[in-house]
N, C-alpha and C positions, 0 to 999 in steps of 0.2 A: 626532512625525511618523511613527513606525513603527507606531502602532496604527491600526486601522481603526474608524471610527465607524459608526453605523447608516446614515448617509447614504451612505457609500462602499460598504458592503455591498449596499445596495439598488441603487445605481447599477451595480455589477458584475453583480448578478443580472439586472438589466434588459438589460444588454448581452449577457449569455450567452443569454437568451431570444430576443433579437432576432437573434443570430447563428445559433443552432442551431434555433430554433423549439421550441414546446412539446412536440411529439411526439418529438423526438430526444433531449431531456434524459434521460428515463428509460433509454433505450438506452445513452446515454453513461455514466450513473452505474452501470448494470449492468456495463458493460465495465470500468470502473475498479475496481469491487468485485471482479470476477472476477480481474482482474490482480493486485490486492493479495493475494487469497486464494491464487493460484498462487505468488506470490513468497514468502509465508510458508511454504507447503508445501515449496517448493524449499529454503528456508533451513533448515528442520528436517531435511531429508534430508541436506544438506551437513554439518550439525553431528554427526549420528550417526556417520559414519566416523571423525571426529576423536576422538570420545569413546571409541570402540572401540579406537583406536590407543593413546590414553593409558592406558586401562585395561589393555591387554595389556602395555605397557611397565612399568607398576607391578607387575604380577603376575610378570613374568619377572625383575625385579631382586631379588626376595626369595628 
């Protein structure tokens, strides 16, 4: 029951096309892609200060 078959996928795509229209879908996908790209970029920025903190703690304990 948890897996989608080809029929369900086609039905979902058909509903999406009917709701948003053919012209809006590329804009929607572009927005989603840009959002994911920004999220990954922000995640990398957040990881860097933590890495710097752990590196400085290791160096000061020696």
